[in-house]
N, C-alpha and C positions, 0 to 999 in steps of 0.2 A: 675740458673735452679734447683739446688738441694733444695734451700730454697722454691721455688714455689711448687715443688713436695711435700716437707714436709708439707707445709701449707695445700695443697689439701688433703693429707692423714689424717692430724689431723682433718680437718673439716669434712671429710667423716666419720671418726671414731666416732665423736660426733653425727653426724646425724644418723648413724646406731644404736648407743647405745640408742638414744632417740626413734627411731622407734621401736626397740625391746621392750622398756618399754611400749610404747603405745599398742603394740600387746598383751603384757601380761596383761595389765590393761583391755583390751577388752575381756579377758578370752579365747583367742584362744589357741589351742593345741600347744605344743612345735614343733611338726613336721610341722604344718602350719607356725609357726614363721620361721623355717629354710627355708621352701620353698619360702615364700614371700621375705625374705631377699636375698636369692639366686637370684631370678628373678629381684629384684630391683637393685641389684649390677650389673647384666648383662645389665640392661637398662642404668645405669649410664656409664658403660664402653663403651657401644655401641655409646653413644653420647660424647665420648672423655672426660670423667670425669667431665662433666658439672653438676652443682647441679640441682636436679629435680625441684626446684622452678623456675629455669630459663627455664624449658621446659614445654610443654603443649600438647594439642590434636594432633598437627601435628607430634611431635616427638614420641608420643605413637603410632600413626598410622604407622610411618616409622619402628619402632622397631618390631611391630607385623607383618607387611607385610614382613619384612626381615626374620622372623622366618619361614614363610610359603614358600616364594619364593626362598630364598637362603639357608636356613638351612633344608628345607624339613621336618619340624617338623610335628607331628601328630596333630589332632584336639584337643585332650585332653591337649597336651603340650601347645598349643597356648591359650587354655582356662585358664590354670593355670597361665600363664604369665599375661593374661588379668586381672584375679582376683587379682593378686598381685598389679598391677598398679592401678586398681580401688580402692583398699584399700588405697594405698599410697596417691592418690589425693583426693578421696572423703572423707575418714575417717580421714586421718592424716593431710592433708593440708586443707580439707574443700572446695576443688575445684571440680566442676562438669566435667565429661568427656563425656557429652552427645554429640551425633552426630558423634561418631567414625566411620571412613570409612577406613577399612584396608582390605587387601587381605586375605580372610579366608583360612585356611589350608584345603587341600583336605581330605575328609572322605572316607577311604577305609574300606571295610568290611573284617575283619579278623576273621577266625575261631579260637576258643580256642584250646589250647594244652590239649589233653585228653589221659590219660594212660588207657590201657585195664586192666581188672582184673588180667590177668596173669602178666602184667608189674608191677602192684601195688604190687602183692605178691613178685615178684623178687626184687623190690626196698626195701620193708620192710625187706626182709631176709638179707639185707646188713646193716641194722640199729639195734642198741641195746639200751636198757634202755630208758632214757628220750628222745633222738632224735626220736626213734621209736614211742614212745607214742605220741609225738607232731605231727608226720606225720599221724599216725593213727587217731588222733583227727581231723585234717584238712580234711582227706578223709572221715571220718565217720560222720562229722557234717556239712561240707561245710564252715567252718570258714575261713576267710582271715587270713594271717599270722600275721598281726598287731592285729587282734581281739584275736587270740590264745595267743600271747605273753602278751596281756593286761589282761588276765583272772586272777582273784583273787580266793582265796580259797573259799570264800562265793558264788562265781558264779556257783559252781557245786552243783546242787540241787538233791541230791540222792532221796529225798522223792517224788518229782514229775517227776523224770527222765528227767530233763531239764538242759540245760546249758544256763545261762543268758549272753547275749552279751550286755555289757554296752557301750554306746557312740560309736557305730559302724560307718560305713561310713554314712556321713550326720548327725552325732551326734545323731543317733537314737538307741534306745534299742530294742532288740528282744530276742526271745528264739529259741533254736534249740534242737533237740533230744540228749539225753545222750545215747551213744551206750552201750548196756548191757555188751558186751564182754570186755569193757574197765573199768568197774566199779572197779574190784579188783586192777587194775593198778593205777587208779586215787586215790583210797584210800591209796595205798602205797606211791604215790607221795605226798599226803597231809601230811602223817606222816613224810616224809623226810623234807618237808617245816617246820613243827613244830619243829623238832630237830634243823634245821639250824637257825630258828628264835630264839630259846632258846639260842643257842651259841652266836648269835649276841647281844642279850640283856646282856648276861654275859660279853661280850667284850665291853660293853658301847655303843652299837648301837641299832638297832632294829626298828627304825622309818622308815616307808615306805612312798613313795609319795602318797598324796591324791589329787584327782582332785577337781577343783573349790574351794569353800570356806569350804570344809568339815573339813580341819585341824583346822579352827577357831571354827566351830560349835561343833565338837567332838574332843577335844584336846587329848584324850587318844586313839582314833581310830587308829592312825598311828602305835601303838605298838600292836594292836590286831591281833591275828593269822588270823582271817577271812579276813583281808584286805591285807595280804601278797600275793605277786604274786605266781601263781601256778607253774610257771617255772622261778625261781629266777636266777639271774646272779651268776656266780661262785665266784665273788669277790665284795667287797664293793668299791664304787667309788663316786666321787663328783657329785652332781646334776648339770647339765649344766646351770641351771638358778640361783640357790642360792649358789652353791658350798658346800652345806651340804653333809657330808659323809653318805651314806646309800646304801642298797642293792636294785637295780632296777631289772627289769625282764631281761631275757636272751636277748642279742642283736640279731637283725634280721639277721645280717651277719653270726652269728654262725649257725643259723638254715639253711641258704642258703648253707653254706659250707658243712654241713652234707648231704644235699639233693644232691648237685652236685656230691659228692663222691659216694653216694649210687646209683644214676642213672648210673654213669659211670661203677661202679663195676657190676651192674646188666646187663650190655650190652644193655640197652634200648637206641635206636637211636632216641631219641626225646630230645628237650631242657629240661634242669633240672630247673624247676620253682616250687616254693612253691604254686603258685596260680593254677598250673595244678591239684593239688589234690582237690581243690574246684570245678574246672571244671569237674573232673572225678566223683565227688560226684553227681553233678547235672545230668550228662549224664547217669550214671548208674541207678539213680532213675527213669529217664525217660524211660530207656530200661526196667525197672522192672514194668512199667505200671502206675506209679504215675502221677497225672495230673500236668499241668504246674502251676496252682494256688498254689498248696501245695509246690512245689519246689520254686516258687517265694517267698513265705512267709518264708521258711526255709533259703533262701539265703539273704533275706532282700532287694530284688530289689523293687524299688518304681514303676517301669514300667514293665509290663509283656513282653513287646517287648524285653527287655534285656534278659529275661529268654528264650525267643523263639529261641535264637541263638543255644541252645543245641539240637534243633530238627534237625539241619544240621550235627550233628556229632554222632548221635546214631548208633548202631551197623550195621544197614542196609542202611546207607547213609541218605541223606537229607530228603527224604520223606518216609523212611521205606520201600522202594521198593526193591523187589528181582530182580536181574539182569536176563534177559532172558537166558543167558548162564548157569546160575545155575539151570535152569529147564530142560536142555537137558539130555538125558540118558547118563550115564557115559560111555565114550569111551576112557579113558586115556590109557588103556592097548594097544589098537590098535595104538594110536598116538605114544606111546613110542617105538613101534616096527617098525614104519614107517621109511624107509630109508631116510638119509639126503643127499641132493644133493648140491654140491658146485655151486656157481654162475658162476664160471669159466667154469664148465662143461656144 
């Protein structure tokens, strides 16, 4: 039995290694590689470690239906799993998955988490230096946390007052505004990056990761200050793909940790989410009178229907309607002096 298990594990390791190489040659992002491998491994374990070549449409349908019926996963989670399996069969094996018939996950409408302006101020008061600047940037520009962390020095355009978002969600580029109040802090942060980069070069490092084939096209760009991450990691570490030692950007978990601590310390009784600052950005712009099309462009939404969700969380409720009780003459003083009667009496 041990010999059989060892053979299966060895075969699985070779298959995953080959799959990873195929994903990298296709030019997909490292996070996409991690996500696809994760779901393909779950698919293999769901079918008792059988090789995917032995499986097909029926087994894929069983797995996807299990996610919705037994695991109660969301629509987006099921879509991600489907994308991973379509890549595996269509692009890696060259096998079509046409005619899939599985139980789709239920789509529930969820309202976004939004912090009020008072809550934003309270949270920011619990943050200092770089973590505070990062949160201010998310709230002030509508950046996703992944987009924030991926910013390079060259992406801050002080001349045009824009921040360039490269390869955002859907691998699309866009621009968003550069908050004027943050310009001195960003200039200071860039100076810190320059000093840190100079130290790395003196220590024999200094090369930064470049996307796509830029490292081949521009061999010296990896050591250029302009390409350094705006929020670099505190330490040099190995690249997960090549093993090369270099300084990457700050890890997403570090940012999340700072946000959780700040929200708790501020006494805000809402979930601590980095994405909530993006939601707050959109909601507060809507409350300030900006139109949906402008907000859609700043957020990078491909469909305005996605942006319309913020109309349901503006300051006066879903339709901007004032409650009838708020139009009544103030009679709180009378109510406070009214005698309280016990049910027992």
